[in-house]
C-alpha positions as CSV (number, residue, x, y, z in Angstrom):
1,M,23.6,-11.8,-4.3
2,K,21.0,-13.3,-2.0
3,A,17.3,-13.2,-2.9
4,M,14.0,-14.8,-2.1
5,V,12.9,-16.9,-5.1
6,C,9.5,-18.3,-6.0
7,H,10.2,-21.6,-7.9
8,E,6.5,-22.6,-8.3
9,Y,3.1,-21.2,-7.4
10,G,1.8,-22.4,-4.1
11,P,2.2,-21.8,-0.3
12,I,4.2,-18.9,0.8
13,S,6.4,-21.3,2.7
14,G,7.7,-22.5,-0.6
15,L,9.8,-19.3,-1.1
16,R,13.6,-20.0,-1.0
17,Y,16.4,-17.8,0.2
18,E,19.3,-18.5,-2.2
19,D,22.1,-17.1,-4.3
20,V,21.2,-15.7,-7.7
21,P,23.2,-13.7,-10.3
22,D,23.5,-10.0,-9.7
23,P,21.2,-8.0,-12.0
24,V,22.8,-5.8,-14.7
25,P,21.1,-2.5,-15.4
26,G,19.8,-2.4,-19.0
27,D,18.8,0.5,-21.2
28,K,17.2,3.3,-19.0
29,E,17.5,1.2,-15.9
30,V,19.0,1.9,-12.4
31,L,20.7,-0.7,-10.2
32,I,20.1,-0.2,-6.5
33,N,21.9,-1.6,-3.5
34,A,18.8,-2.2,-1.3
35,G,18.8,-0.8,2.2
36,A,15.1,-1.6,2.9
37,I,12.5,-3.6,1.0
38,G,8.7,-3.2,1.4
39,V,6.4,-6.1,1.9
40,N,2.9,-5.9,0.5
41,Y,-0.3,-7.9,0.6
42,P,-0.3,-8.4,-3.2
43,D,3.2,-10.0,-2.9
44,G,1.6,-12.9,-1.1
45,L,-1.2,-13.3,-3.7
46,L,1.5,-13.3,-6.5
47,V,3.5,-16.1,-4.9
48,Q,0.3,-18.2,-4.5
49,G,-0.8,-17.6,-8.1
50,L,-3.8,-15.6,-7.0
51,Y,-2.8,-12.2,-8.4
52,Q,-3.9,-10.5,-11.7
53,M,-0.6,-11.4,-13.4
54,K,1.3,-14.7,-13.3
55,P,5.0,-14.3,-14.3
56,E,6.9,-17.3,-15.4
57,T,8.7,-19.1,-12.6
58,P,11.2,-18.9,-11.1
59,F,10.9,-15.2,-10.2
60,I,11.8,-12.9,-7.3
61,P,8.7,-11.2,-5.8
62,G,8.6,-7.7,-4.3
63,M,7.6,-4.3,-5.6
64,E,9.5,-1.7,-3.7
65,A,13.1,-1.1,-2.5
66,A,15.0,1.9,-1.2
67,G,18.8,2.3,-1.0
68,T,21.7,3.7,-2.9
69,V,22.4,3.7,-6.7
70,A,25.0,1.1,-7.5
71,A,25.1,1.7,-11.3
72,V,23.1,3.1,-14.1
73,G,22.4,1.6,-17.6
74,P,22.7,3.4,-20.9
75,G,20.3,6.4,-21.3
76,V,20.2,7.3,-17.6
77,S,21.6,10.7,-16.7
78,Q,19.4,11.8,-13.8
79,F,20.9,9.4,-11.3
80,K,24.5,8.7,-10.2
81,P,26.1,6.0,-8.1
82,G,25.8,6.7,-4.4
83,E,22.5,8.7,-4.6
84,R,19.7,7.8,-2.1
85,V,16.6,6.5,-4.0
86,V,13.5,4.5,-3.8
87,A,12.1,2.4,-6.7
88,M,8.9,0.7,-7.7
89,V,9.1,-2.5,-9.8
90,D,6.7,-5.1,-11.0
91,R,8.7,-7.8,-9.2
92,G,12.3,-8.4,-8.2
93,A,12.6,-6.3,-5.0
94,Y,13.1,-9.2,-2.5
95,A,16.9,-9.1,-3.2
96,Q,20.1,-7.4,-2.2
97,K,20.2,-5.6,-5.5
98,V,17.3,-4.4,-7.6
99,A,17.2,-3.2,-11.2
100,A,14.4,-0.7,-11.9
101,P,13.3,1.5,-14.8
102,A,14.6,5.0,-14.2
103,S,11.1,6.3,-14.7
104,R,10.1,4.4,-11.5
105,V,13.0,5.6,-9.4
106,F,12.7,8.7,-7.2
107,A,15.4,10.6,-5.4
108,L,15.0,10.7,-1.6
109,P,15.2,13.6,0.8
110,E,18.2,13.2,3.1
111,T,15.9,13.2,6.1
112,M,13.7,10.3,4.8
113,P,14.7,6.8,6.2
114,F,14.7,4.0,3.7
115,D,11.9,2.1,5.5
116,D,9.6,5.2,5.3
117,A,10.4,5.6,1.6
118,C,9.2,2.0,1.0
119,A,6.0,2.6,3.0
120,L,5.2,5.7,0.8
121,M,5.4,3.6,-2.4
122,C,2.7,1.0,-2.7
123,A,0.6,1.3,0.5
124,W,0.6,5.0,0.7
125,G,0.6,5.4,-3.0
126,T,-2.6,3.3,-3.3
127,A,-4.3,5.3,-0.5
128,H,-3.2,8.6,-1.9
129,H,-4.4,7.8,-5.4
130,A,-7.7,6.4,-4.0
131,L,-8.5,9.6,-2.1
132,R,-7.0,12.2,-4.4
133,Q,-7.9,11.0,-7.9
134,R,-10.7,8.4,-7.4
135,A,-12.7,9.8,-4.5
136,R,-11.6,13.5,-4.8
137,L,-11.9,13.7,-1.1
138,Q,-12.5,17.3,0.2
139,S,-11.7,19.0,3.4
140,G,-14.6,18.7,5.8
141,E,-16.0,15.5,4.4
142,T,-16.3,12.3,6.4
143,L,-14.0,9.4,5.4
144,L,-14.7,5.8,6.5
145,V,-11.6,3.6,6.5
146,L,-12.1,-0.2,6.8
147,G,-9.1,-2.3,7.7
148,G,-7.7,0.7,9.5
149,A,-4.7,-1.1,11.0
150,G,-3.3,-2.4,7.8
151,S,-0.6,-0.6,5.8
152,T,-3.1,0.9,3.3
153,G,-5.6,1.7,6.1
154,Q,-3.0,3.5,8.2
155,A,-2.1,5.5,5.1
156,A,-5.7,6.3,4.3
157,I,-6.2,7.6,7.9
158,S,-3.2,9.9,7.8
159,I,-3.8,11.1,4.2
160,G,-7.5,11.8,5.0
161,K,-6.4,13.9,8.0
162,A,-3.8,15.7,5.8
163,I,-6.6,16.6,3.3
164,G,-8.8,17.8,6.2
165,A,-11.4,15.1,6.5
166,R,-13.1,13.7,9.6
167,V,-11.9,10.0,9.7
168,I,-13.8,7.1,11.1
169,A,-11.6,4.0,11.2
170,V,-12.7,0.4,11.6
171,A,-10.4,-2.4,13.0
172,S,-10.9,-5.8,14.5
173,S,-9.2,-5.5,17.9
174,E,-8.7,-3.0,20.7
175,T,-5.0,-2.9,19.9
176,K,-5.6,-2.2,16.2
177,R,-8.2,0.5,17.0
178,E,-5.7,2.2,19.3
179,A,-3.2,2.2,16.5
180,C,-5.9,3.9,14.3
181,L,-6.4,6.7,16.9
182,E,-2.6,7.1,17.2
183,S,-2.4,7.6,13.4
184,G,-5.0,10.4,13.5
185,A,-8.4,8.8,13.3
186,D,-11.2,10.8,15.0
187,V,-13.1,7.7,15.8
188,A,-12.1,4.0,15.8
189,L,-14.9,1.4,15.7
190,P,-15.1,-2.4,15.8
191,Y,-16.8,-4.4,13.0
192,E,-19.5,-5.6,15.4
193,D,-22.7,-3.5,15.1
194,L,-20.9,-1.3,12.6
195,R,-24.0,-0.2,10.8
196,D,-25.7,1.3,13.9
197,A,-22.4,2.8,15.0
198,L,-21.9,4.6,11.7
199,K,-25.5,6.0,11.9
200,R,-24.7,7.3,15.3
201,E,-21.3,8.8,14.4
202,T,-22.7,10.5,11.4
203,G,-26.0,11.6,12.8
204,G,-27.8,9.4,10.2
205,R,-26.2,11.3,7.3
206,G,-23.7,8.7,6.3
207,V,-20.1,8.9,5.1
208,D,-18.9,10.9,2.0
209,V,-16.1,8.4,1.2
210,A,-15.6,4.8,2.2
211,F,-12.1,3.3,1.7
212,D,-12.4,-0.5,1.6
213,P,-9.4,-2.8,1.2
214,V,-11.2,-5.6,3.1
215,G,-14.3,-6.7,1.1
216,G,-16.5,-9.3,2.6
217,A,-19.5,-8.5,4.8
218,A,-18.1,-5.0,5.7
219,F,-18.5,-3.9,2.1
220,E,-22.3,-4.1,2.3
221,V,-22.3,-2.2,5.6
222,A,-20.2,0.5,3.9
223,A,-22.6,0.6,0.9
224,R,-25.5,1.1,3.2
225,A,-23.7,3.8,5.1
226,M,-23.0,6.1,2.2
227,A,-24.2,9.7,2.2
228,R,-25.9,11.2,-0.9
229,N,-23.2,11.7,-3.6
230,G,-20.9,9.4,-1.5
231,R,-18.0,7.4,-3.1
232,L,-17.4,3.8,-2.1
233,L,-13.8,2.9,-3.0
234,V,-13.1,-0.8,-3.9
235,V,-9.4,-1.1,-3.0
236,G,-9.0,-4.8,-2.3
237,F,-10.3,-8.0,-0.7
238,A,-8.1,-8.8,2.4
239,S,-10.9,-10.8,3.9
240,G,-10.6,-13.3,1.0
241,E,-14.2,-12.7,0.0
242,I,-15.1,-10.6,-3.1
243,P,-18.5,-9.1,-2.2
244,K,-21.6,-8.6,-4.4
245,L,-23.5,-5.3,-4.4
246,A,-27.2,-4.8,-4.5
247,A,-27.5,-2.1,-7.2
248,N,-30.6,-0.7,-5.6
249,L,-28.4,0.6,-2.8
250,V,-26.5,2.8,-5.3
251,L,-29.7,4.1,-6.7
252,L,-31.3,4.9,-3.4
253,K,-28.2,6.5,-2.0
254,E,-27.3,8.3,-5.2
255,S,-23.8,7.1,-4.5
256,S,-20.9,5.8,-6.6
257,V,-18.8,2.7,-6.5
258,V,-15.3,3.5,-7.7
259,G,-12.6,1.0,-8.5
260,V,-9.0,1.7,-7.3
261,F,-6.3,-0.1,-9.3
262,W,-3.1,1.7,-8.4
263,G,-0.9,-0.4,-10.8
264,A,-3.0,0.8,-13.8
265,F,-2.7,4.4,-12.5
266,V,1.1,4.2,-12.3
267,N,1.3,2.7,-15.8
268,N,-1.2,5.0,-17.5
269,E,-0.7,8.3,-15.8
270,P,3.0,8.6,-15.0
271,D,2.9,12.4,-14.6
272,A,0.1,12.3,-12.1
273,Y,1.9,9.4,-10.3
274,A,5.1,11.5,-10.0
275,E,3.1,14.5,-8.7
276,N,1.4,12.3,-6.1
277,N,4.8,11.1,-4.9
278,R,6.0,14.7,-4.7
279,E,3.1,15.6,-2.5
280,L,3.7,12.5,-0.2
281,F,7.4,13.3,0.1
282,D,6.6,17.0,0.9
283,W,4.1,16.0,3.5
284,H,6.6,13.6,5.1
285,T,9.4,16.1,5.1
286,G,7.0,18.7,6.6
287,G,5.8,16.3,9.3
288,V,2.2,16.4,8.0
289,I,2.2,12.6,7.7
290,K,4.1,9.9,9.5
291,T,4.4,6.3,8.5
292,R,4.0,3.5,10.9
293,I,6.5,0.6,10.6
294,D,5.1,-2.5,12.2
295,E,8.3,-4.5,12.1
296,S,11.7,-5.0,10.3
297,R,12.9,-8.5,9.5
298,P,15.9,-10.0,7.7
299,L,15.3,-10.7,4.0
300,A,15.6,-14.4,4.8
301,E,12.4,-14.2,6.8
302,A,10.3,-12.8,4.0
303,A,7.9,-15.8,3.9
304,D,7.1,-15.4,7.6
305,A,6.6,-11.6,7.1
306,L,4.3,-12.2,4.2
307,Q,2.2,-14.8,6.0
308,R,1.7,-12.5,9.0
309,I,0.4,-9.8,6.6
310,L,-2.0,-12.3,4.9
311,D,-3.2,-13.4,8.4
312,R,-3.9,-9.7,9.1
313,G,-1.5,-9.6,12.0
314,A,0.5,-6.6,11.0
315,I,-0.3,-3.0,12.1
316,G,1.2,-0.7,9.5
317,K,4.2,-1.4,7.2
318,T,6.5,-4.5,7.2
319,I,10.1,-4.0,6.0
320,L,12.8,-6.5,5.0
321,I,16.4,-5.6,5.6
322,P,18.9,-7.3,3.3
323,Q,22.2,-6.1,4.9
324,G,24.2,-8.8,6.8
325,D,22.3,-11.7,5.2
């Protein structure tokens, strides 16, 4: 089969599209013929050696793939060849065939396209966990979403609206802000003069929950914009800058700073993770939420797709298509 392979840590351009042996499903594993593969910001960090884990090289990056079951390993009875599924893996998804633990494989509704299924895994899964378990966002609260045009930001906007929050999104260009409004944001703001704009939009009260996958200077603005009992979610650092926090802001605001590590949640709370997926699938089937696919590219163009995401050029989810490679 064809796959994108990282032979050594370094620039994303070093990924190679090449032939590799087909994976064989092991005990309690499912082999999937990939129809769509999701591209995520952490994939780029992993390839560069900047992520929390560093697998031995060579390895195939990629965390999510949707398609049909090709075969099942010993101990798997809940899936059969031909079934439509989506899977989460630690790595190995940038390939025509993907072996995944059965516990990380989910049956798909017939109405759900493979690309939407991929979007609902990492990006939407992260935002959903952040807002449901970590922030405990409530209907009627005000949600601030930084990086509103990225895949997790777009997810946070839509999920926030599904829960019943008022959503203030922030994005760096007029095109991106328009995308935030199209995804359901009540207000879309630029980063310039953000502190004053947030005061104006909240009547000086502040925001109940801030979703921050960006870091950098915007983090401090969010910290200063919290309402009493507000929750500031640390989701990621797409700006490339890990910010520092003046602890007196937390004291004066009586707010909380809450870490969001979706991978740890998936590993440590599998039942809650499965329930989150059920809610996302039900919302999608019912038309409550709608994913935004930025672009679809051939698997061979994975390096270019990843670089565009790291350069913050994508609006929504990027998908790789392995067929025909």
